C-alpha positions in Angstrom: 90.4 159.0 6.6 88.6 160.5 9.6 90.1 159.6 13.0 88.1 157.1 15.0 86.4 158.2 18.2 87.7 157.0 21.5 84.4 155.1 22.1 85.4 152.7 19.3 88.2 151.1 21.4 88.0 147.7 23.0 88.5 147.9 26.7 90.4 148.2 29.0 92.5 150.6 27.0 95.2 153.1 28.0 94.6 156.6 26.6 97.3 159.3 26.2 96.4 162.9 25.4 99.3 163.9 23.2 98.5 167.6 23.6 98.9 167.4 27.4 102.1 165.4 27.0 103.6 168.1 24.8 102.5 170.8 27.2 104.0 169.0 30.2 107.3 168.4 28.3 107.5 172.0 27.1 107.0 173.4 30.6 109.8 171.2 32.0 112.1 172.3 29.2 111.3 175.9 30.0 111.9 175.4 33.8 115.3 173.9 33.1 116.2 176.6 30.6 115.3 179.2 33.2 117.4 177.4 35.8 120.3 177.1 33.4 120.6 173.3 33.9 120.6 170.5 31.4 117.4 168.4 31.3 118.0 164.7 31.1 114.5 163.2 30.9 113.9 159.7 32.3 112.2 157.3 30.0 110.9 154.7 32.5 107.3 155.9 32.6 106.4 155.6 28.9 109.3 153.7 27.3 108.3 154.8 23.8 110.1 156.5 20.9 107.4 159.0 20.3 107.3 160.3 23.9 111.1 160.3 24.0 111.2 162.5 20.9 108.8 165.0 22.6 110.7 165.0 25.9 114.1 165.6 24.2 112.7 168.2 21.8 113.6 165.9 18.9 117.3 165.8 19.7 117.3 162.0 20.7 120.2 162.9 23.1 120.7 163.1 26.8 118.2 160.6 28.3 118.0 158.3 31.4 116.8 154.7 31.4 116.0 152.2 34.1 116.6 149.0 32.2 119.0 147.8 29.6 116.1 146.8 27.4 115.3 150.5 27.3 118.9 151.4 26.6 119.1 149.0 23.7 115.7 150.0 22.3 116.7 153.7 22.2 120.2 152.9 20.9 118.7 150.9 18.1 116.6 153.9 17.1 119.4 156.5 17.0 119.4 157.8 20.5 122.8 158.6 22.2 124.1 160.0 25.5 122.2 157.4 27.5 122.6 157.0 31.2 121.6 153.6 32.6 120.5 154.8 36.1 120.6 151.5 37.9 123.5 150.3 39.9 125.5 148.0 37.7 124.1 144.5 37.9 126.8 141.9 37.7 124.9 139.8 35.1 124.6 142.7 32.7 128.2 144.0 32.6 128.9 142.6 29.2 125.7 144.2 27.8 126.8 147.5 29.3 130.2 147.1 27.7 128.6 146.4 24.3 126.6 149.7 24.5 129.7 151.6 25.8 131.7 150.4 22.8 128.9 151.1 20.3 127.5 154.5 21.3 129.3 157.9 21.5 128.3 158.1 25.2 126.8 155.4 27.3 127.0 155.9 31.1 126.6 153.6 34.1 125.9 154.0 37.8 127.8 152.6 40.8 127.3 152.7 44.6 129.7 150.0 45.8 133.3 148.8 45.2 132.2 145.4 43.9 130.6 147.0 41.0 133.7 149.0 40.3 135.8 145.8 40.3 133.4 144.2 37.8 133.9 147.1 35.4 137.7 147.1 36.0 137.9 143.5 35.0 136.1 144.3 31.7 138.2 147.0 30.0 136.6 148.5 26.9 138.0 148.2 23.4 139.9 150.8 21.5 140.9 152.7 24.5 137.3 153.7 25.4 136.5 154.7 29.0 133.8 153.5 31.2 131.7 156.7 32.0 130.6 156.2 35.6 128.2 158.1 37.8 128.4 157.7 41.5 124.9 157.0 43.0 124.6 159.1 46.1 121.9 158.7 48.8 120.9 162.2 50.0 118.0 161.1 52.2 115.8 159.0 49.9 116.9 155.7 51.5 117.0 153.4 48.4 120.1 152.8 46.3 123.2 154.9 46.7 126.1 155.4 49.1 125.1 157.8 51.9 126.3 161.3 51.3 127.6 161.8 54.8 129.6 158.5 54.9 133.4 158.8 54.3 133.0 155.8 51.9 131.2 158.1 49.5 134.2 160.3 48.9 136.5 157.3 48.9 134.5 155.5 46.3 134.4 158.6 44.1 138.2 158.8 44.4 138.5 155.1 43.5 136.4 155.5 40.4 138.4 158.6 39.4 141.7 156.8 40.0 140.9 153.6 38.2 142.5 153.1 34.8 140.0 153.0 32.0 137.3 154.9 33.9 136.0 158.4 34.2 133.9 159.7 37.1 131.4 161.5 34.9 129.0 162.7 37.7 127.2 162.3 40.9 123.6 161.1 40.6 120.9 161.6 43.3 117.3 160.5 43.2 115.1 162.9 45.2 112.5 160.2 45.7 111.6 161.3 49.2 109.6 164.1 47.6 107.0 161.4 47.0 106.1 161.6 50.7 105.3 165.3 50.4 102.0 167.1 50.4 102.1 170.5 48.7 104.7 172.7 47.1 106.2 173.9 50.4 107.1 170.4 51.5 108.3 169.5 48.0 110.6 172.4 47.9 111.9 171.8 51.4 113.0 168.3 50.4 114.4 169.5 47.1 116.4 172.2 48.9 117.8 169.6 51.4 118.7 167.2 48.6 120.3 170.0 46.5 122.3 171.2 49.5 123.6 167.8 50.4 124.6 167.2 46.7 126.4 170.6 46.4 128.2 170.0 49.7 129.4 166.7 48.3 130.6 168.3 45.1 132.7 170.7 47.2 134.3 167.7 48.9 135.2 166.3 45.5 136.6 169.7 44.4 138.7 169.8 47.5 140.5 166.6 46.5 140.9 167.7 42.9 137.9 165.9 41.3 135.6 167.8 38.9 132.4 166.2 37.5 128.7 166.7 36.9 125.9 166.8 39.4 122.4 165.7 38.9 119.3 165.3 41.1 115.8 164.4 40.0 112.2 163.5 40.7 109.1 164.8 39.1 107.9 166.6 42.2 111.2 168.4 42.8 111.6 169.4 39.2 108.0 170.5 38.8 108.6 173.0 41.6 112.4 173.6 41.5 114.3 175.7 44.1 116.7 178.4 43.1 119.8 176.5 44.3 119.1 173.8 41.7 120.6 176.2 39.2 124.0 175.3 40.6 123.6 171.7 39.5 124.7 170.4 36.1 121.6 168.4 35.3 118.1 167.2 36.5 116.5 163.9 35.6 112.7 163.8 36.1 110.5 161.4 34.2 106.9 160.9 35.3 106.0 164.5 34.4 105.2 163.6 30.8 102.2 161.7 32.0 101.7 162.6 35.7 98.9 160.8 37.5 96.7 161.0 40.6 99.7 160.4 42.9 101.4 163.5 41.5 98.2 165.6 42.1 98.1 164.4 45.7 101.8 165.2 46.2 101.2 168.7 44.7 103.4 168.3 41.6 100.5 169.1 39.2 96.8 169.6 38.7 94.3 167.2 37.3 94.5 169.1 34.0 98.1 168.1 33.7 97.4 164.3 33.9 97.8 163.0 30.3 96.7 159.4 30.9 93.3 157.8 31.4 92.2 154.2 31.4 89.1 153.5 29.4 86.8 150.7 30.9 83.3 149.4 30.5 80.6 148.5 33.0 80.0 144.8 32.7 77.8 144.0 35.7 75.2 145.3 38.1 74.9 143.9 41.6 72.2 145.7 43.5 72.3 143.2 46.4 75.7 144.5 47.3 75.3 148.0 45.9 78.2 147.5 43.4 78.9 147.5 39.7 81.6 145.6 37.9 84.1 147.0 35.3 86.3 145.2 32.9 89.5 146.6 34.4 91.3 144.6 37.0 94.9 144.9 38.3 96.3 143.7 35.0 94.9 146.9 33.4 95.5 149.4 36.2 98.1 147.8 38.7 97.7 147.7 42.4 100.1 150.6 43.0 98.6 153.0 45.5 96.9 150.2 47.4 93.6 152.1 47.7 95.2 155.2 49.3 92.8 157.6 47.6 89.4 158.4 49.0 88.1 157.0 45.7 90.1 153.8 46.2 92.7 152.6 43.7 92.1 155.4 41.2 89.7 158.3 40.4 86.7 157.6 38.1 86.5 160.8 36.1 83.3 162.8 36.4 81.9 160.5 39.1 83.3 161.8 42.5 80.9 159.5 44.4 82.3 156.3 42.9 85.0 154.3 44.6 87.1 151.6 42.9 87.0 149.4 46.0 89.0 146.4 44.9 90.3 144.5 41.8 91.0 141.0 40.7 93.0 140.1 37.7 90.4 141.2 35.1 87.6 142.7 37.2 87.1 145.9 39.3 84.5 146.3 41.9 83.0 149.8 42.1 80.6 151.1 44.8 79.4 154.5 45.9 81.2 156.4 48.6 77.8 157.0 50.1 74.2 156.2 49.4 72.7 153.7 46.9 73.9 153.3 43.3 71.7 154.8 40.6 72.2 152.0 38.0 70.4 154.0 35.3 73.5 156.3 35.2 75.8 153.3 34.5 74.1 151.1 31.8 75.8 147.8 31.0 78.3 148.4 28.3 78.7 152.1 29.1 82.2 153.6 29.3 84.0 155.1 32.3 87.4 156.8 32.3 89.7 156.1 35.2 92.6 158.4 36.2 95.4 156.0 37.4 97.2 156.5 40.7 100.7 155.9 39.4 100.9 156.3 35.6 104.3 154.5 35.4 102.8 151.3 36.9 99.6 151.5 34.8 101.5 152.1 31.6 103.6 149.0 32.3 100.4 146.9 32.1 99.7 147.8 28.5 101.4 146.7 25.2 100.0 149.7 23.3 99.0 153.2 24.2 96.1 154.8 22.3 97.0 158.4 21.4 94.3 161.0 21.1 93.9 164.7 20.4 90.7 166.7 20.8 88.8 163.5 21.6 89.8 161.7 18.4 92.3 158.8 18.1 95.4 159.8 16.2 97.7 156.9 16.6 99.4 154.3 18.7 102.6 154.2 20.7 104.3 150.8 21.3 106.5 150.7 24.4 109.5 148.5 24.9 109.4 145.9 27.6 111.7 143.7 29.6 115.0 144.2 31.5 
């Protein structure tokens, strides 16, 4: 049976170019191989089996997740060596324990002693160990114990010394690369993060502790610095899809963005020089808050169009300058939108429409929930 054309889809619809995904994944695997570090890809952007298979090269091993729903989803489908990269929530300790007792290797994250105490009070069965990563803040300013604080080393020692636990590694999110513009800035932040992480690893070594080290973000791993070769692992995720945000940062080019949102023109409003599309924030998300010159996203092939605002199911589009030529945008005609943040846009869709060479070849169904 001949594959359907993309134009046959009902809109709004999320499109994923599987050839671009495969190319992005292959490039990241090659970067890590050249660095001599283990790639532990993050699943939070796509949350699908098919993309996970592509990113792991079919091994179904060594992944990062951001929710326990993802962890269970992947465990149910034969994945192992899963790192739950979210500081242990107290209401989810029992679910973490169940995964730790079920899989060959399930790993959790800590950045405070209260979390350590919660794990200590729930020993694992059959002599199994909690595999714990210390979340370190090396300048990102989100979760993590600050790398320069004495408590960071003390907490690492406490984890290492607690019966029933193993300090598996030190985990650092290089999220401050998202404030960068261009490769030079990305690599400066990546270098600083790597340096702080390696310095902390030396502190651990000095007190007799040996464990893994891992930093990650799509910008830093798209343009890695040489010293990252001294790390054990890296854990980028968004690189499979990329998005307008990553092009602005300098992580990739437009040709590397694998996702598009298909939408239709549903209204002409000459009195306000606007047209309406059938994609609101429930199809695209409000991430980016109109930071682009073209508004909330880029309308492909139409550089003079701006996605000005969105309601739940509608998007208002107007020209950046001059009057709209409505003959170019007939009612019912299709537009393709390049999302600002592909992770946020993907979360809005229960199904991804996969295409290759302009023809639909399948669907990916993501997992959802926490």
